N, C-alpha and C positions, 0 to 999 in steps of 0.2 A: 839647699837654699843658697842664694847668691849673697854672700856676706859683703861683697864689695859695695852693694847697694846700701848696706847699713853704714859702711865707712863713709859714704858720701853724705849721710845725714849731717845736718848742721853746716854743710858747706854748699849745698844746692837746694834752696827752698822748693824748687819745682820737683826735683827728684823726691824730696822728703814728703811732700804732699801726696804724690802718687803712691809712695811706699806706705804711708800711713793708711791710706785707703785699702791697699792690698793686704796689709797686716791685719786689719779688722775683718777683711773678707776671709782670711785664713781662720780667724777665731770662730766664724760661723754666725748665722743670724741670731741664734739664741743668746750668744754673749754680746753681740753688737747692738742688741735692742736697747735703746735708752730707757725703756719702761722698767727694766730690771736693775737700774742704777749703775749700769756699766759705763755709759757715756753721760757726761754732764755732772752736775752737782747732786748731792744726796738731798732730795726734797723731803721735807717733813721731819727731819732730824732736829731734836731739841737738845742743845749742848748742856743746858742746866739740868735737865732730867738725866742726861747721860752721865753727868758728874756725880749725881746721887747714886746711880746704878754702879758706876765705876768704883765707888768707895767700898762696896760690898763684895765685888767680884774681880777687880782688876789690879788695884794699887799695890797689893803685896808683891807681885812680880813685876809690874810695869811702872810703879811709882805714882804718887798723887799728882805730879805734874807731867806724867807721861814719860819721864826719864827713869829707866829701870835701875833699881839699886842692886840688881843681881847680874853679875857678869854672865853673858851668854843669852840673856833675855833682851828682846828688842826694845828700843825706845819707840814709843808710839806717837809722841807729841809732834804735831805738825804733819803727820802722815796723811796722804790723800784718803779722804773718807771712802771714795769708791773702791780703792784698793783694800782698805780694812774690811769693808763690808763683804767683799769677795772672799777674803781669807776666813772670816767667821763662817760663811756658808760652806767653805771647803772643809773647815774643821768639823762642822756639824755633819756633813755628808761623809766624813772620813776620807775625803779626797786628799786632804793634807794631814799628815801626822806630826807629832812633836816629840821626837825621840829623846831630846834632852830633858823635857819636862815629864816624860813618862806618862803621857796621856792626860796631863793636867788640862790642856786647852780643850781637848775633846770632851772632857767631863764638864769643864766650865761653860761651854756653849749650851749645854743641856739645861743650864739654869736661866738662860736668857728667855724671857717671855715674849716670843714672837718677833716679827719683822720690825715693829715700831721701836722696841727696846734696842734692837741691833742698830737701827738708824740713829737713835739718841746717843748710844755709846760711841759710834764712829764720828758723829758730829762733835762730840765733846773732845775726843783726842785730836781730831783734825783742827780744832780751834785753838789748841795750846801752842805756845811758842816752841818751835822745833829745837832740837839739840844744837848747841853751838859747834862750830868746826873745832876738831881736836888740833893741838899744835903739831907742827911738822917735827918729827923726831930729829934729835941732834946727835944721837949715838951713831957711830960710823956704820955699823951693821944694819941698824934699823933705817938709817937714811938711804942706804943702798937699796933696801927692800922698797922703801917709799918711792924712790926714783923709778924702780922697775915697775911698780904698780901704776905710777903715773903714765908711763909709756904704754902700758897695756890699755889703761882706761881711755886714753885719747887716741891711740894709734892701733890697738889690737896687736895680734901676732900673725903676721902673714905666713910664716913657715907652717903653722898648724891651723891656718884659716880661722883664727879667732877674731871676731869683729870688735871694733872699739865700743866700750861700754857706754860712752857718751851718746851713741846713736839712739838708745832708748831711755837711758837714765838722765840725759841732758848734760850739758857742759859743766854745770855747777853741782850736779848730783841731786837736783830737785825732783827728778823723776818725770814721768809722762803718764798721767792717769788714763785709764784705770788699771792697766796691767803692769806698769813699770813703776815701782815704788820710789819714794824719796830714799836716798842712801846717805846723803850728806850728814856727817856727825854721828852716824850709827855706830853701835858697839862693835869693836873689832872682832871679839870672840864670836858674836852672833853672825857676822859676815863670813867668817871662816867656816862656821858650822853649816850655814845655809848653802854656800857654794860647794861644800863637800857633800851635802845631802843631794844637791842637784847633780853633782859629778857621779855619784854612785847610784842615783835613781831612787834614793830614799824619799826625796821630795819630788812629787810628780804632778803638781797642780799648776804648772806653767803653761801658758797658751801655746798650743801646737808643739810642745816639747822644746821650745826655743832655749830655755835656760839649761835644760839637761844636755842639749847638743853643744852649747857653748862651754859650760863648765866641764863637760866630759873631755874637752880638748885641753884643759888646764892641768898642770901638775901641782903637787902640794906647795911647791915654792912659789908658783905663780899665783895660787889662791892666797897664800900668805901675803904676797906683795900687794895684791889688790886690796886686801883687808887692812893693810897698813896705810895705804894711800887714801882710800875712799872716805874714812872718817874725817880727813882734813879738808874735804871739800866744803865750800861755803853754803851751798844750797840756796843761793840768792836767786835773783830774777832769772827766769828760764830763757836765756839768750839763745839756746839751741833750737833750731827750726823744726825739730821733730815733734814739738808739742802740737797736739791736735786741737785747734780752736773749736769752740762750741758752734761757731758759724758753719763748720764743715759737717755737722751732724747729719743734715738732710742729704748732703752729697754722699756721705759714707753709706747711709741707709739705702739710698737709691742704687749704689753700686752693688752692695751686698744682695739686695733684693733681685737685681738683674742676674746675679750669678745663680 
């Protein structure tokens, strides 16, 4: 894959629009079909019903407000519902595992009663205020890691052909649904774990192996650097041009169908 195209995201709208179409083409028609909740908003999800369901199956690990009280577990508040829905499906099909929780998520999704309850849950977590940006570290060693992570996030690593993270996760860390989640304010330990899982292939539910390919080029220090910087992102307005507007849905569908 030509990672230079990814580095151009956010700098050339024309390049990004074409690349977004090509990226969805790589995912294949099954994943690009808006009928399965991948493109566009989650229709039919009821946040209030999801809140009730979350009280019985989610809050112990992910918190009543979607901010996890457990280090190493993700904050779900403000996450893209499309992304969360895909993850629930992947846990259910065992396409995604949860080594840290030792199968807890795979067991938990078995208690969800159908697609509607899934939509309610993700609508609830998506409606919550997202985690706030963590403060920039002031300790000398941590600040050096933070600076290294910032360099990778916005500029990649040319020597090892690592693209800039902002290409898909946006300049502010707000993400690009459905495949690229919000990262801003996320738990540092969770980020280290997931990047490590992608690095060694333990996690393999990324589209077209994109995260496994990227994380596989990172060493432990670079992973730690990214995990130190990313939580300090604001997650504000998605200024980065790689966001796929809903008005492009028909254009994307037509391109994928043509292929």
